[in-house]
C-alpha positions as CSV (number, residue, x, y, z in Angstrom):
1,M,14.1,34.4,2.7
2,T,16.7,35.6,0.2
3,T,17.2,35.6,-3.6
4,A,20.8,36.9,-3.5
5,I,22.7,35.4,-6.4
6,E,26.0,34.5,-5.0
7,T,26.3,30.9,-6.2
8,T,24.3,28.6,-8.4
9,P,22.2,25.6,-7.5
10,N,23.9,22.2,-7.5
11,S,21.0,20.5,-9.4
12,E,22.0,19.1,-12.7
13,W,18.8,20.5,-14.1
14,Y,19.8,24.0,-13.4
15,H,22.0,24.3,-16.5
16,K,19.2,22.9,-18.6
17,L,16.8,25.6,-17.3
18,Q,19.2,28.5,-17.1
19,G,18.4,31.2,-19.7
20,K,14.9,29.8,-20.3
21,L,13.2,30.8,-17.0
22,D,13.3,33.8,-14.7
23,K,16.6,34.1,-13.0
24,E,15.1,35.0,-9.6
25,I,13.0,31.9,-9.6
26,L,16.0,29.6,-10.4
27,H,18.0,31.2,-7.6
28,L,15.3,31.4,-5.0
29,Q,16.8,30.3,-1.6
30,D,15.4,29.6,1.9
31,T,16.6,31.3,5.1
32,R,19.5,29.0,5.3
33,G,20.7,29.8,1.9
34,V,19.7,26.5,0.4
35,F,18.4,26.7,-3.2
36,F,14.8,25.6,-3.6
37,L,15.8,24.0,-6.9
38,D,18.2,21.7,-5.1
39,K,15.3,20.5,-2.9
40,V,13.0,19.4,-5.8
41,D,12.8,15.7,-6.5
42,E,14.6,15.0,-9.8
43,R,11.6,13.1,-11.2
44,N,9.6,16.3,-11.0
45,L,12.4,18.4,-12.6
46,K,12.7,15.8,-15.3
47,Y,9.1,16.1,-16.2
48,F,9.2,19.9,-16.1
49,T,12.3,20.1,-18.2
50,N,11.1,17.7,-20.8
51,K,7.5,18.9,-21.0
52,C,7.1,22.4,-19.6
53,K,10.2,24.5,-19.8
54,D,9.4,26.1,-23.2
55,K,5.7,26.8,-22.3
56,P,4.3,30.3,-21.7
57,W,3.4,29.3,-18.2
58,A,6.8,27.7,-17.4
59,N,7.8,30.3,-14.8
60,Q,4.4,30.1,-13.0
61,L,4.5,26.3,-12.9
62,L,8.1,26.0,-11.7
63,F,7.4,28.6,-9.0
64,G,4.4,26.4,-8.0
65,I,6.7,23.4,-7.9
66,L,9.2,25.1,-5.7
67,V,6.5,26.4,-3.3
68,S,5.0,22.9,-3.1
69,T,8.3,21.4,-2.4
70,D,8.9,23.9,0.4
71,R,5.5,22.9,1.8
72,S,6.8,19.4,2.1
73,L,4.3,17.9,-0.4
74,D,5.6,14.5,-1.6
75,H,6.9,14.2,-5.1
76,I,4.0,12.2,-6.4
77,T,1.5,15.0,-5.3
78,I,3.7,17.6,-7.0
79,L,4.0,15.6,-10.1
80,E,0.2,15.2,-10.2
81,I,-0.1,19.0,-10.0
82,A,2.2,19.4,-13.0
83,T,0.8,16.6,-15.1
84,K,-2.8,17.9,-14.5
85,I,-2.2,21.6,-15.1
86,N,0.4,21.5,-18.0
87,P,-1.6,19.5,-20.6
88,R,-4.9,21.4,-19.9
89,L,-3.2,24.8,-20.3
90,D,-1.7,23.4,-23.5
91,D,-5.2,22.6,-24.7
92,I,-6.6,26.0,-23.7
93,F,-3.7,28.0,-25.2
94,F,-3.9,26.0,-28.5
95,A,-7.7,26.5,-28.7
96,F,-7.5,30.3,-28.3
97,N,-4.2,30.7,-30.1
98,L,-2.5,32.3,-27.0
99,K,1.2,32.9,-27.1
100,E,2.0,34.6,-23.8
101,M,0.7,34.3,-20.2
102,S,-0.3,37.9,-20.4
103,E,-2.9,37.0,-23.0
104,F,-4.5,34.3,-20.7
105,N,-7.7,35.5,-19.1
106,V,-8.7,32.9,-16.6
107,D,-12.3,34.1,-16.3
108,E,-12.7,33.9,-20.1
109,H,-10.5,31.1,-21.4
110,M,-10.6,28.7,-18.6
111,Y,-14.3,29.4,-18.0
112,Q,-15.1,28.3,-21.6
113,Y,-13.1,25.2,-21.2
114,L,-14.9,24.3,-17.9
115,K,-18.2,25.0,-19.6
116,G,-17.3,22.6,-22.4
117,V,-17.3,25.2,-25.2
118,I,-13.9,23.8,-26.2
119,Y,-13.0,20.2,-25.9
120,P,-16.5,18.9,-25.2
121,E,-15.0,15.4,-25.4
122,H,-13.1,15.9,-22.2
123,S,-14.5,14.0,-19.2
124,N,-16.1,15.6,-16.2
125,N,-13.3,14.3,-14.1
126,M,-10.7,16.0,-16.3
127,R,-12.4,19.4,-15.9
128,S,-13.0,18.9,-12.2
129,N,-9.3,17.9,-11.6
130,M,-8.1,20.9,-13.6
131,L,-10.2,23.4,-11.7
132,G,-9.5,21.9,-8.2
133,I,-5.8,21.6,-8.6
134,Y,-5.4,24.9,-10.3
135,K,-7.3,26.8,-7.6
136,R,-5.5,25.1,-4.8
137,L,-2.1,25.8,-6.3
138,A,-2.9,29.5,-6.9
139,Y,-4.2,29.8,-3.3
140,Y,-1.3,28.1,-1.6
141,I,1.3,30.0,-3.6
142,K,-0.2,33.3,-2.5
143,K,-0.4,32.2,1.1
144,W,3.2,31.0,1.0
145,M,4.4,34.3,-0.4
146,T,2.7,36.3,2.4
147,Q,4.4,34.0,5.0
148,K,7.8,33.6,3.5
149,L,8.7,36.6,1.4
150,S,9.3,40.2,2.2
151,V,7.0,42.9,0.8
152,S,9.4,43.8,-2.0
153,Q,9.9,40.1,-2.9
154,Q,6.1,39.6,-3.0
155,A,5.8,42.5,-5.4
156,Y,8.3,40.9,-7.7
157,F,7.0,37.3,-7.5
158,D,3.4,38.3,-7.8
159,Q,3.8,38.1,-11.6
160,F,4.4,34.4,-11.3
161,I,1.2,33.5,-9.5
162,F,-1.5,31.7,-11.6
163,P,-4.4,34.2,-11.7
164,M,-7.2,33.1,-9.5
165,P,-10.6,32.7,-11.2
166,S,-13.5,34.9,-9.9
167,F,-16.3,32.6,-11.0
168,D,-18.1,30.4,-8.5
169,S,-17.2,26.7,-8.9
170,R,-20.7,25.7,-7.9
171,E,-22.1,26.8,-11.2
172,F,-20.4,23.9,-13.0
173,S,-22.4,20.8,-13.1
174,F,-19.4,18.7,-13.9
175,I,-18.1,18.9,-10.4
176,K,-21.2,17.1,-9.0
177,L,-21.2,14.7,-11.9
178,A,-17.5,14.0,-11.5
179,K,-18.1,13.3,-7.8
180,E,-21.0,11.0,-8.5
181,Q,-19.0,9.2,-11.2
182,A,-16.1,8.7,-8.8
183,Q,-18.4,7.3,-6.2
184,D,-20.0,5.0,-8.7
185,T,-16.6,3.8,-9.8
186,R,-15.5,3.2,-6.2
187,K,-18.7,1.3,-5.4
188,N,-18.3,-0.9,-8.6
189,E,-14.7,-1.6,-7.5
190,T,-15.9,-2.4,-4.0
191,D,-18.5,-4.8,-5.5
192,A,-15.7,-6.6,-7.2
193,I,-13.7,-7.4,-4.0
194,V,-16.3,-7.6,-1.3
195,P,-17.0,-11.3,-1.9
196,F,-13.4,-12.2,-1.7
197,L,-12.2,-10.4,1.5
198,S,-11.4,-13.7,3.3
199,Q,-9.7,-15.1,0.2
200,I,-7.6,-12.0,-0.1
201,R,-6.5,-12.4,3.4
202,A,-5.8,-16.1,3.1
203,E,-3.9,-15.8,-0.2
204,A,-1.7,-13.1,1.4
205,H,-0.8,-15.6,4.2
206,F,-0.2,-18.4,1.7
207,R,2.2,-16.3,-0.3
208,W,4.0,-14.9,2.7
209,N,4.6,-18.5,3.8
210,Q,6.0,-19.2,0.3
211,I,8.4,-16.3,0.3
212,K,9.4,-17.2,3.9
213,R,10.3,-20.8,2.8
214,L,12.4,-19.3,-0.1
215,R,14.2,-16.9,2.2
216,D,15.0,-19.7,4.7
217,A,16.3,-21.9,1.9
218,F,18.3,-19.0,0.6
219,Q,19.9,-18.3,3.9
220,K,20.6,-22.0,4.6
221,A,22.3,-22.2,1.2
222,I,24.6,-19.3,2.0
223,E,25.5,-20.9,5.3
224,E,26.2,-24.2,3.5
225,T,28.6,-22.6,1.1
226,K,30.5,-20.9,3.9
227,K,30.5,-23.9,6.1
228,H,31.9,-26.3,3.5
229,S,33.7,-23.8,1.3
230,I,31.5,-24.7,-1.7
231,P,32.2,-22.5,-4.7
232,L,29.4,-20.5,-6.3
233,P,27.2,-20.9,-8.1
234,M,25.5,-23.6,-6.0
235,V,22.3,-25.2,-7.1
236,F,19.6,-26.1,-4.5
237,H,16.1,-27.2,-4.7
238,Y,13.2,-28.0,-2.5
239,E,9.5,-29.1,-2.7
240,E,6.6,-26.9,-1.8
241,P,3.7,-28.2,0.4
242,E,1.1,-30.6,-1.1
243,R,-1.3,-27.8,-1.8
244,I,1.2,-26.3,-4.3
245,G,2.8,-29.5,-5.4
246,E,5.8,-28.0,-7.1
247,R,9.6,-28.3,-6.9
248,F,11.7,-25.1,-7.3
249,Y,15.3,-25.1,-8.6
250,F,17.6,-22.2,-7.8
251,R,21.2,-21.1,-8.3
252,L,22.9,-19.2,-5.5
253,W,25.2,-16.4,-6.8
254,D,27.1,-13.4,-5.6
255,K,28.2,-10.5,-7.8
256,P,31.8,-11.6,-8.7
257,T,30.9,-15.2,-9.5
258,F,28.0,-14.1,-11.7
259,V,30.3,-11.9,-13.8
260,L,33.0,-14.5,-14.0
261,H,30.5,-17.2,-15.2
262,H,29.2,-14.8,-17.8
263,Q,32.5,-13.0,-18.6
264,D,32.0,-13.2,-22.4
265,Q,29.1,-10.8,-21.8
266,F,31.1,-8.2,-19.8
267,P,33.8,-5.7,-20.6
268,D,37.4,-6.8,-19.6
269,T,37.6,-4.1,-16.9
270,V,34.4,-5.4,-15.2
271,V,35.7,-9.0,-15.4
272,Q,39.1,-7.9,-13.9
273,N,37.4,-6.1,-11.0
274,A,35.2,-9.2,-10.3
275,R,38.2,-11.5,-10.4
276,N,40.2,-9.3,-8.0
277,R,37.0,-8.5,-6.0
278,K,37.7,-4.8,-6.2
279,S,35.5,-1.7,-6.5
280,T,31.9,-2.6,-6.6
281,Y,32.8,-6.3,-6.3
282,S,34.7,-5.9,-3.0
283,E,33.6,-8.0,0.0
284,E,31.9,-5.0,1.7
285,K,29.8,-4.2,-1.4
286,N,29.1,-7.8,-2.4
287,H,25.8,-9.6,-1.8
288,H,24.1,-12.9,-2.6
289,F,21.1,-13.3,-4.8
290,V,19.3,-16.2,-6.5
291,E,18.4,-17.3,-10.0
292,L,15.2,-19.2,-10.5
293,V,16.2,-21.9,-12.9
294,K,13.0,-23.8,-13.2
295,A,9.8,-25.0,-11.5
296,E,8.4,-28.4,-12.1
297,S,5.3,-30.2,-10.9
298,I,5.7,-33.0,-8.4
299,H,2.7,-34.6,-10.1
300,D,3.5,-34.9,-13.8
301,D,0.0,-34.1,-15.1
302,D,-0.3,-30.8,-13.2
303,E,0.4,-27.4,-14.9
304,V,3.3,-25.5,-13.3
305,E,2.5,-22.1,-11.9
306,G,5.8,-21.2,-10.3
307,L,6.3,-18.2,-8.1
308,W,3.5,-15.6,-8.5
309,F,5.9,-12.6,-9.0
310,T,8.1,-13.9,-11.8
311,E,6.2,-12.2,-14.6
312,L,6.7,-8.9,-12.8
313,I,10.4,-9.4,-13.1
314,E,10.2,-10.6,-16.7
315,E,8.0,-7.6,-17.7
316,G,10.4,-5.2,-16.0
317,V,7.8,-3.3,-14.0
318,L,9.4,-3.4,-10.5
319,G,11.1,-0.3,-9.1
320,H,11.6,2.4,-11.8
321,P,10.1,0.7,-14.9
322,Y,10.5,3.5,-17.3
323,Q,14.1,4.5,-16.5
324,N,16.2,4.2,-19.7
325,A,13.4,2.4,-21.5
326,T,12.7,2.9,-25.2
327,E,9.2,4.1,-26.3
328,E,8.5,0.6,-27.5
329,E,9.5,-0.9,-24.1
330,M,7.4,1.7,-22.3
331,D,4.4,0.9,-24.4
332,Q,4.8,-2.8,-23.6
333,K,5.0,-2.1,-19.8
334,R,1.9,0.2,-20.0
335,A,0.0,-2.5,-21.9
336,F,0.9,-5.2,-19.3
337,L,0.0,-2.9,-16.3
338,S,-3.3,-2.0,-18.1
339,L,-4.2,-5.7,-18.4
340,W,-4.1,-6.0,-14.7
341,G,-6.0,-2.8,-14.0
342,Y,-3.0,-0.7,-12.8
343,C,-3.7,2.0,-15.5
344,D,-5.9,2.9,-18.4
345,I,-4.0,2.1,-21.6
346,N,-5.4,5.2,-23.2
347,S,-4.5,7.7,-20.4
348,G,-0.9,8.2,-21.6
349,S,0.3,7.9,-17.9
350,N,3.2,5.9,-16.7
351,P,2.0,4.1,-13.6
352,R,4.4,2.6,-11.2
353,P,2.4,0.3,-8.9
354,F,5.5,-1.6,-7.8
355,D,7.7,1.4,-7.1
356,S,7.9,1.6,-3.4
357,Q,10.0,4.8,-3.4
358,H,11.8,3.3,-0.4
359,K,15.3,1.8,-0.2
360,G,15.4,-1.9,0.3
361,I,11.8,-2.7,-0.6
362,L,11.0,-4.2,-4.0
363,T,13.3,-1.9,-6.1
364,P,16.0,-4.2,-7.6
365,S,19.6,-3.6,-6.8
366,T,21.6,-1.7,-9.4
367,F,23.5,-5.0,-10.3
368,I,20.3,-7.0,-10.7
369,S,18.6,-4.2,-12.8
370,K,21.6,-3.8,-15.0
371,Y,22.5,-7.5,-15.7
372,K,19.2,-9.4,-15.3
373,N,19.1,-10.2,-19.0
374,K,22.5,-12.0,-18.9
375,A,21.1,-14.9,-16.8
376,D,19.5,-18.0,-18.2
377,G,16.8,-17.9,-15.6
378,I,15.3,-15.1,-13.5
379,I,17.6,-13.4,-10.9
380,F,16.3,-11.4,-8.0
381,D,17.1,-10.2,-4.5
382,V,15.3,-12.5,-2.0
383,E,15.4,-10.1,1.0
384,Q,13.7,-7.2,-0.7
385,F,10.8,-9.4,-1.7
386,Y,10.5,-10.9,1.7
387,V,10.5,-7.5,3.4
388,A,7.8,-6.3,1.0
389,C,5.6,-9.4,1.5
390,T,5.9,-9.1,5.3
391,F,4.8,-5.5,5.4
392,G,2.1,-6.3,2.8
393,L,0.7,-9.1,4.9
394,L,0.5,-6.9,8.0
395,A,-1.3,-4.1,6.0
396,I,-3.8,-6.5,4.4
397,D,-4.6,-8.3,7.6
398,I,-5.4,-5.0,9.3
399,L,-7.2,-3.3,6.5
400,T,-9.5,-6.2,5.7
401,T,-10.4,-7.0,9.3
402,T,-10.8,-3.5,10.8
403,G,-11.5,-1.1,7.9
404,A,-8.7,1.1,9.4
405,R,-7.3,4.0,7.4
406,L,-3.8,4.0,6.1
407,N,-3.0,6.9,8.4
408,E,-4.0,4.9,11.5
409,L,-2.0,1.9,10.2
410,L,1.2,3.9,9.9
411,Q,0.9,5.3,13.4
412,I,1.5,2.0,15.1
413,N,4.6,2.1,17.1
414,N,6.5,0.1,19.7
415,M,5.8,2.3,22.7
416,K,3.8,1.6,25.9
417,Q,1.4,4.5,25.2
418,C,0.4,2.8,21.9
419,I,-0.6,-0.6,23.3
420,Q,-2.9,-1.9,26.0
421,I,-2.7,-5.5,27.1
422,K,-5.6,-6.8,29.1
423,K,-6.0,-10.1,30.9
424,V,-9.7,-11.0,30.9
425,K,-10.9,-14.4,32.1
426,E,-7.4,-15.8,31.9
427,R,-6.9,-14.7,28.3
428,L,-4.7,-11.9,26.9
429,H,-6.4,-9.3,24.8
430,Y,-4.8,-6.4,23.1
431,S,-5.6,-2.9,21.7
432,F,-3.7,0.0,20.3
433,Y,-4.3,3.8,20.2
434,A,-4.1,6.0,17.1
435,I,-5.4,9.4,16.1
436,P,-8.2,9.0,13.5
437,K,-8.8,11.4,10.6
438,G,-10.2,14.7,11.7
439,R,-9.3,14.2,15.4
440,D,-6.4,15.3,17.5
441,E,-6.7,12.7,20.3
442,V,-6.0,9.0,20.2
443,E,-8.8,6.5,20.1
444,E,-8.8,2.7,20.9
445,F,-8.7,-0.1,18.4
446,Y,-9.0,-3.8,19.3
447,V,-6.4,-6.4,18.5
448,S,-6.4,-10.1,17.9
449,K,-3.9,-12.8,18.5
450,Q,-3.3,-13.5,14.9
451,T,-2.5,-9.8,14.0
452,M,-0.3,-9.7,17.1
453,E,1.7,-12.6,15.7
454,I,2.3,-10.8,12.4
455,I,3.4,-7.7,14.4
456,Q,5.9,-9.9,16.2
457,T,7.2,-11.1,12.8
458,V,7.6,-7.5,11.7
459,S,9.4,-6.7,14.9
460,R,11.9,-9.6,14.5
461,M,12.5,-8.6,10.9
462,L,13.2,-5.0,11.8
463,K,15.5,-6.0,14.7
464,D,17.5,-8.3,12.3
465,H,17.6,-5.5,9.8
466,Y,19.0,-3.0,12.2
467,G,21.2,-5.6,13.9
468,S,20.0,-4.6,17.4
469,G,17.4,-5.6,20.0
470,T,15.4,-2.4,19.5
471,I,13.4,-0.7,16.8
472,P,14.8,2.8,16.1
473,S,12.7,6.0,16.4
474,V,12.1,7.7,13.1
475,K,10.1,10.8,12.0
476,Y,6.5,10.3,10.9
477,R,6.3,11.1,7.2
478,Y,2.6,10.6,6.2
479,N,-0.4,12.9,6.5
480,R,-0.9,15.2,9.5
481,K,2.8,15.1,10.4
482,H,2.3,18.0,12.8
483,L,0.5,15.7,15.2
484,F,3.7,13.6,15.6
485,P,6.6,16.0,16.0
486,E,8.8,13.6,17.9
487,P,10.4,10.5,16.3
488,K,8.9,7.2,17.4
489,P,9.7,3.5,16.8
490,F,7.0,3.0,14.1
491,Y,6.6,-0.5,12.8
492,F,6.1,0.6,9.2
493,Q,9.7,1.7,8.7
494,Y,12.8,0.5,6.9
495,H,16.4,1.9,6.5
496,N,15.7,4.5,9.2
497,K,12.7,6.0,7.4
498,A,9.0,5.8,8.1
499,F,6.7,4.7,5.3
500,K,4.7,6.9,3.0
501,Q,1.6,5.8,1.1
502,D,3.5,4.4,-1.9
503,V,5.4,1.9,0.2
504,V,2.3,0.2,1.6
505,S,0.5,0.3,-1.8
506,S,3.4,-1.3,-3.7
507,C,3.8,-4.0,-1.0
508,I,0.1,-4.9,-1.3
509,H,0.2,-4.8,-5.1
510,F,3.2,-7.1,-5.1
511,L,1.8,-9.6,-2.6
512,L,-1.6,-9.9,-4.3
513,H,-0.5,-9.6,-8.0
514,G,-2.2,-12.1,-10.2
515,L,-5.4,-12.3,-8.2
516,R,-8.1,-11.2,-10.8
517,F,-10.9,-9.0,-9.7
518,E,-13.4,-7.4,-12.2
519,T,-16.4,-5.2,-12.1
520,Q,-19.6,-6.4,-13.6
521,E,-18.5,-4.7,-16.9
522,G,-15.3,-6.7,-16.9
523,T,-13.0,-3.9,-15.9
524,P,-10.0,-5.2,-13.9
525,V,-9.8,-3.8,-10.3
526,T,-6.6,-3.5,-8.3
527,V,-6.7,-3.8,-4.5
528,K,-6.1,-0.4,-2.9
529,T,-5.9,0.5,0.8
530,H,-8.9,2.7,0.9
531,L,-10.9,0.3,-1.3
532,L,-10.5,-2.3,1.5
533,R,-12.0,0.2,3.9
534,H,-15.0,0.6,1.7
535,A,-15.3,-3.2,1.3
536,F,-15.2,-3.7,5.0
537,A,-17.9,-1.2,5.7
538,T,-20.1,-2.6,2.9
539,E,-19.8,-6.1,4.1
540,A,-20.6,-5.1,7.7
541,V,-23.8,-3.2,6.9
542,Q,-25.2,-5.0,3.9
543,R,-24.6,-8.6,4.8
544,Q,-24.1,-8.5,8.5
545,K,-26.9,-6.0,8.9
546,M,-24.9,-4.1,11.6
547,P,-26.4,-0.7,12.6
548,M,-24.9,2.3,10.9
549,D,-23.8,3.9,14.1
550,I,-22.0,0.8,15.3
551,V,-20.1,0.6,11.9
552,A,-19.3,4.3,12.2
553,K,-17.7,3.6,15.6
554,I,-15.7,0.7,14.2
555,L,-14.5,2.9,11.3
556,H,-13.9,5.8,13.7
557,Q,-16.2,8.1,11.7
558,R,-18.2,10.9,13.2
559,D,-20.4,11.7,10.1
560,L,-23.0,9.0,9.6
561,K,-23.6,10.3,6.1
562,V,-20.0,9.3,5.2
563,T,-20.5,5.9,6.8
564,G,-23.7,5.6,4.7
565,Y,-21.7,6.3,1.5
566,Y,-19.0,3.8,2.5
567,S,-21.4,1.1,3.3
568,A,-24.0,1.6,0.5
569,P,-25.0,-1.6,-1.2
570,T,-22.9,-2.6,-4.2
571,P,-24.5,-3.4,-7.6
572,S,-24.7,-7.1,-6.8
573,Q,-24.0,-7.5,-3.1
574,I,-23.2,-11.1,-3.4
575,A,-20.6,-11.4,-0.7
576,E,-20.0,-15.1,0.0
577,S,-17.2,-14.6,2.5
578,V,-16.9,-12.5,5.6
579,G,-14.0,-11.0,7.4
580,E,-12.5,-13.6,9.7
581,L,-10.9,-11.6,12.4
582,Q,-12.2,-8.4,14.1
583,D,-8.7,-7.6,14.8
584,V,-6.6,-4.5,14.7
585,I,-3.0,-3.9,14.9
586,S,-0.8,-3.2,17.9
587,S,2.8,-2.9,18.8
588,Y,5.0,-5.8,19.8
589,V,6.2,-5.7,23.4
590,D,7.2,-8.4,25.8
591,L,3.8,-9.6,26.8
592,D,4.7,-11.1,30.1
593,D,6.7,-8.0,31.1
594,A,3.8,-5.8,29.9
595,L,1.4,-7.6,32.2
596,L,3.7,-7.3,35.2
597,R,3.8,-3.6,34.5
598,S,0.0,-3.1,34.2
599,P,-1.0,-0.2,36.4
600,K,-3.9,-0.1,38.8
601,E,-5.7,2.1,36.4
602,L,-5.6,-0.7,33.8
603,Q,-7.2,-3.1,36.2
604,K,-10.0,-0.7,36.8
605,E,-10.4,-0.3,33.1
606,L,-10.7,-4.1,32.8
607,E,-13.4,-4.2,35.4
608,K,-15.3,-1.7,33.4
609,Y,-14.9,-3.7,30.2
610,S,-15.9,-6.9,31.8
611,E,-19.3,-5.4,32.8
612,K,-20.2,-4.7,29.2
613,V,-22.3,-7.1,27.3
614,G,-19.8,-8.7,25.0
615,V,-16.3,-7.5,25.1
616,F,-13.7,-10.3,25.3
617,N,-16.4,-12.9,26.2
618,K,-16.3,-16.3,24.6
619,V,-19.2,-16.5,22.2
620,L,-20.4,-19.0,19.5
621,G,-17.5,-19.8,17.3
622,G,-15.1,-17.2,18.6
623,T,-14.5,-14.2,20.9
624,C,-16.5,-10.9,21.1
625,V,-14.3,-7.8,20.8
626,T,-16.8,-4.9,20.9
627,D,-17.3,-2.7,23.9
628,S,-20.4,-1.1,22.3
629,V,-24.0,-2.1,22.6
630,C,-24.3,-5.5,20.9
631,P,-24.6,-4.7,17.2
632,T,-26.6,-7.9,16.4
633,K,-28.7,-8.3,19.5
634,M,-26.7,-11.4,20.6
635,A,-26.9,-13.0,17.1
636,C,-23.2,-13.9,17.1
637,L,-23.2,-16.0,14.0
638,G,-21.6,-13.9,11.2
639,C,-21.1,-10.8,13.5
640,K,-18.2,-8.5,12.4
641,A,-17.5,-7.9,16.1
642,K,-16.4,-11.4,16.6
643,V,-13.0,-13.1,16.2
644,P,-13.5,-16.6,14.7
645,Q,-11.3,-19.1,16.5
646,P,-10.3,-22.5,15.0
647,E,-10.3,-23.9,18.5
648,Q,-14.1,-23.3,18.6
649,E,-14.8,-25.0,15.3
650,N,-16.9,-27.7,17.0
651,D,-19.3,-24.9,18.2
652,L,-20.2,-24.2,14.6
653,L,-20.5,-27.9,13.6
654,E,-23.0,-28.3,16.4
655,V,-24.9,-25.2,15.2
656,I,-25.2,-26.8,11.7
657,E,-26.6,-30.1,13.1
658,L,-28.9,-28.2,15.4
659,S,-30.2,-25.9,12.6
660,K,-30.9,-29.0,10.5
661,D,-33.0,-30.4,13.2
662,M,-34.8,-27.1,13.7
663,E,-35.4,-26.8,9.9
664,K,-36.9,-30.3,9.8
665,R,-39.1,-29.7,12.8
666,F,-40.4,-26.3,11.7
667,K,-41.2,-27.7,8.3
668,E,-43.3,-30.4,9.9
669,I,-45.4,-27.8,11.8
670,G,-45.5,-25.3,8.9
671,L,-43.5,-22.4,10.3
672,E,-41.8,-21.2,7.1
673,V,-40.3,-18.1,8.6
674,E,-38.5,-20.2,11.2
675,V,-37.4,-22.6,8.5
676,R,-35.7,-19.7,6.7
677,K,-34.0,-18.6,10.0
678,A,-32.7,-22.1,10.5
679,K,-31.3,-22.1,6.9
680,E,-29.6,-18.8,7.6
681,M,-28.0,-20.2,10.7
682,Q,-26.5,-23.0,8.6
683,K,-25.3,-20.6,6.0
684,Q,-23.5,-18.3,8.5
685,A,-22.0,-21.2,10.3
686,K,-20.6,-22.7,7.0
687,I,-19.1,-19.3,6.0
688,E,-17.3,-19.1,9.3
689,L,-16.2,-22.7,9.0
690,K,-14.7,-21.8,5.6
691,E,-12.8,-18.9,7.1
692,I,-11.6,-21.1,9.9
693,D,-10.4,-23.6,7.3
694,F,-8.3,-20.9,5.6
695,I,-6.8,-20.1,8.9
696,K,-6.0,-23.7,9.7
697,K,-4.4,-24.2,6.3
698,Y,-2.0,-21.3,6.3
699,R,-1.1,-22.0,9.9
700,E,-0.3,-25.5,8.9
701,E,1.8,-24.4,6.0
702,Q,3.8,-22.0,8.3
703,K,5.1,-25.2,9.9
704,H,6.2,-26.7,6.6
705,E,10.0,-27.0,6.5
706,P,11.0,-28.2,3.1
707,V,14.0,-30.5,2.7
708,I,16.6,-28.6,0.8
709,Q,18.8,-30.5,-1.6
710,Y,22.2,-29.1,-2.7
711,N,24.1,-29.9,-5.8
712,P,27.1,-27.6,-6.5
713,F,27.9,-29.4,-9.8
714,W,24.4,-29.5,-11.4
């Protein structure tokens, strides 16, 4: 570690901070001579420069940002540290009229804030966040210094550590209250989505089918223009399936033709480059995109809904929504996002629920972002949306049917060690291995055919993207990276980078946008990855009555108290729909080849599995996929350990007829308890039939190939 000042950082923010902050902090370098300032994400430096550089604690906070960056925290986490500490210190310094950090006594001034002596209107959560983040930052800065700095450097930089409080955090009641409030909020949000797990899954499939049809039409239109030398723009349209009943009209553009057809809105130099196809309009930098001209109903009396994501484009909330936006525009964006539950309008935050932070996913191209207002309709890049929807579909399918953690999801890779393929009773069954939270060894998860098909779709998409027959190995970039030191061919990757949390969240938000979920108080709820895990557990315990220890095993949790919290009953517990597939994810490999390569050890494993009560056996309405003691004592209707199969629909229809006969007979002989049992059989069978109906519908729409009509002169 060195602080030798031989050159200056390359960061554009250096000159804005020079002279305002300690010189040694600004010139702090790692052992390779790289300036820490050059490593910091520009979004964090932008916030610091605009909001913090003139504050008494500016040196301490910037030092904390540099340390956090060197610790490889992602920029969102670092930004949260800054945005939680800076305004609270602002409040404390203002309340006590403090001018310098030397005047700040953490045991006096922060203590009085935490006790509510000042700003009693602040919430328990605000105080809890401040204390937690402040103490963690102070602790890790001190730890980092002892590991990375020499003794003399430690003596110098010690002045820039936030002073650690000496009081005991347990004496503050707000910590417990904030935790209870957070749990209540989570449970209220869970209550809002539990009844709709199967609908969420089905809508994700329907929308993926829709974007797939658009992508196919888009690619065919490009082929048509090349094959017949048709000049752009070319108009094409097609009809959606009967369930949607709409006709979509599009224009196909590329960058030069868009400029030339709107040249009165562009500078002469841009028009000239477009005409000559030079610079950014050259063939190698060119790309096609579409303009949604209009949507019309096939049936005149029906209201047109169009594509679900168009309002996100119109409101300008995709990608980096606040970049170059005026205060008025930012207020409009926040108001729109607040309407859908992505933020609290009064929080003052700038949420980015559709910013994937990943190249090629959702974020519009520079050309689209810059010139979208010049089009008559709505222009967008089809491929970026298709990619987001494909990853979103896979994530939703897994999270709603297994309760898996995001960390387990992101570990799935295309290696033999990750997947097990078993042939039991002439049928293929799959599972994958991942390391759950709090463990350091892999554990097994079961996989269904439907999830496997989605994996194959992702595999094909990645191979097309990379232009090869393989998926490249990339470094793991999410939590617990130390467990995965070697690059692997992870499925959740794009442009040679593995996913972080933001990518999956933005894909899910995009795919499900417009679905309205509310708490009992009317507060809008957005679907989050961990919320789906809570919903899965709640549904399994409260409606399916599965034993807590079995649910804990499904969730890969060791602490039953945690499972109890996850699965605690919601305020209403009115779940009408149950998860359809007890599936989990796996990697895509050649199935026939994998079976040929199955070792003897796998065959012994299969024999062990087949001896267990249920695993992979055909049961009423589906297939059992648990290797535990039967969670429902052979009551297979409605069991979360069963994969409903459309091919076994008749089983459930027979159950309904049988239960009706039983109900009638038991009524005649006065056995009311048995009557209720018969009614419950009917209810569970009808729920599973509804889920099977969803599966059949989106499978049917996957086969829909719309007839594309072209009209280059329209």
